[in-house]
C-alpha positions in Angstrom: -26.6 -85.1 -16.7 -22.0 -84.5 -16.4 -19.1 -86.5 -16.8 -16.7 -86.5 -14.2 -12.9 -87.1 -15.6 -10.3 -89.4 -13.9 -6.6 -88.8 -13.4 -5.0 -88.0 -16.6 -3.9 -89.3 -18.8 -6.0 -91.9 -18.2 -9.1 -91.7 -20.5 -11.3 -93.5 -17.8 -14.4 -91.1 -16.2 -17.8 -91.2 -14.9 -21.0 -90.6 -16.3 -23.2 -89.0 -13.9 -27.1 -88.7 -14.2 -29.6 -87.2 -11.9 -33.4 -87.7 -12.3 -34.5 -83.8 -11.2 -37.6 -84.9 -9.6 -36.4 -87.4 -6.7 -32.5 -86.3 -7.5 -32.1 -90.0 -7.9 -28.0 -90.8 -8.9 -27.3 -92.9 -11.6 -24.1 -93.5 -12.6 -21.7 -95.9 -15.2 -18.0 -95.8 -14.8 -16.5 -95.9 -18.8 -13.0 -96.6 -19.8 -13.2 -93.7 -22.3 -14.8 -90.4 -22.7 -15.5 -91.0 -26.3 -19.2 -89.5 -27.3 -20.5 -92.7 -28.7 -19.2 -94.3 -25.6 -20.9 -92.1 -23.3 -24.4 -91.6 -25.6 -24.2 -95.7 -25.3 -24.0 -95.7 -21.7 -26.7 -92.8 -21.1 -29.2 -95.3 -24.0 -28.7 -97.6 -21.7 -28.9 -96.6 -18.4 -32.4 -94.4 -19.6 -34.1 -96.6 -22.6 -36.9 -98.0 -19.6 -37.1 -94.5 -18.3 -38.6 -92.4 -21.1 -37.4 -89.0 -20.3 -38.8 -85.8 -21.7 -36.2 -83.9 -21.8 -31.9 -84.0 -20.9 -29.6 -81.4 -19.7 -25.8 -81.2 -20.2 -22.7 -79.1 -20.8 -21.5 -78.5 -23.8 -18.3 -81.4 -23.4 -17.5 -82.8 -26.3 -18.6 -86.4 -24.6 -22.2 -85.2 -25.6 -21.6 -84.4 -29.5 -23.7 -87.2 -30.4 -26.2 -85.6 -28.5 -29.3 -86.0 -31.8 -28.4 -90.1 -31.4 -30.1 -89.1 -27.7 -32.9 -87.2 -29.1 -33.6 -90.3 -31.4 -33.5 -93.0 -29.5 -34.8 -91.9 -26.0 -37.0 -89.7 -27.9 -36.6 -86.7 -26.0 -35.4 -83.1 -26.2 -31.8 -82.1 -25.2 -30.5 -79.2 -23.7 -27.5 -77.5 -23.2 -26.6 -75.2 -20.4 -25.2 -71.9 -21.4 -21.0 -72.1 -21.7 -19.2 -71.6 -18.3 -22.4 -71.5 -16.2 -22.4 -74.8 -14.1 -25.0 -72.9 -11.8 -27.8 -74.0 -14.8 -27.1 -77.8 -13.4 -27.0 -76.8 -10.0 -28.6 -80.7 -9.3 -25.9 -82.6 -11.2 -23.0 -80.2 -9.9 -24.0 -81.0 -6.3 -23.8 -85.2 -6.7 -20.8 -85.0 -8.4 -19.5 -82.7 -5.5 -21.0 -85.8 -3.3 -19.1 -88.4 -5.5 -16.0 -86.6 -4.8 -16.2 -87.5 -1.2 -15.7 -91.1 -2.2 -13.1 -90.7 -5.5 -11.2 -87.2 -4.8 -9.5 -85.0 -7.6 -6.7 -87.2 -9.1 -8.5 -91.0 -8.8 -8.1 -92.8 -11.6 -11.5 -94.3 -12.5 -9.7 -97.4 -14.4 -8.8 -98.6 -11.2 -12.3 -98.4 -8.9 -14.7 -101.3 -9.3 -17.9 -101.2 -10.2 -18.6 -102.7 -6.6 -16.9 -99.4 -5.3 -19.1 -97.5 -7.5 -22.4 -99.0 -6.7 -21.6 -98.8 -2.7 -20.8 -95.0 -3.4 -24.5 -94.6 -5.4 -26.2 -96.5 -3.2 -24.8 -94.5 -0.1 -25.6 -91.0 -1.7 -29.6 -92.0 -2.8 -30.2 -93.4 0.7 -28.6 -89.7 2.2 -31.6 -87.7 3.5 -32.0 -84.5 1.4 -33.4 -81.3 3.0 -35.2 -80.7 -0.2 -37.4 -83.6 0.6 -37.7 -82.8 4.6 -35.2 -84.9 5.0 -36.6 -88.1 2.9 -34.0 -89.9 0.6 -33.9 -89.8 -3.0 -34.3 -93.4 -3.1 -37.5 -93.1 -0.9 -38.8 -90.5 -3.3 -38.0 -92.7 -6.2 -40.0 -95.8 -4.8 -43.1 -92.9 -3.7 -43.0 -91.5 -7.2 -42.6 -94.9 -8.7 -46.1 -96.2 -6.7 -48.0 -93.2 -8.0 -47.6 -93.6 -11.5 -48.6 -97.1 -10.6 -51.5 -96.0 -8.8 -52.0 -93.2 -11.9 -52.2 -96.5 -13.9 -55.0 -98.9 -12.3 -57.0 -96.0 -12.4 -57.1 -95.9 -16.1 
């Protein structure tokens, strides 16, 4: 997960989360980059997903990571300082979001509808890593596999 900051001095940002196996994007717009708000948004998004682990950068907005570990019952890891290549998937998807919201965009002025449309289009893109199947279709396949495995128990 990561944050994308808008034009300064605005404090608005996007919190971006990518599910590693399917590369499915989740994102939410926040008015502030305060750790309490960022962690609250992450918990709200991930609460029903029961993640095993989360990897993020060392930004101040993630300083309440212990709350994430406690609330989500998962491990939190940090990439090494100055090593964005350790979080290649999220950096890639942040670049895709920048096609919709270029640098200098003040996220305070984008609507939730605009953000939802961008997320939808990104998740519907065919991905070479999945032999040109979209992240949305990969997520649906994973969910179905999970449901099938539960009915066999």
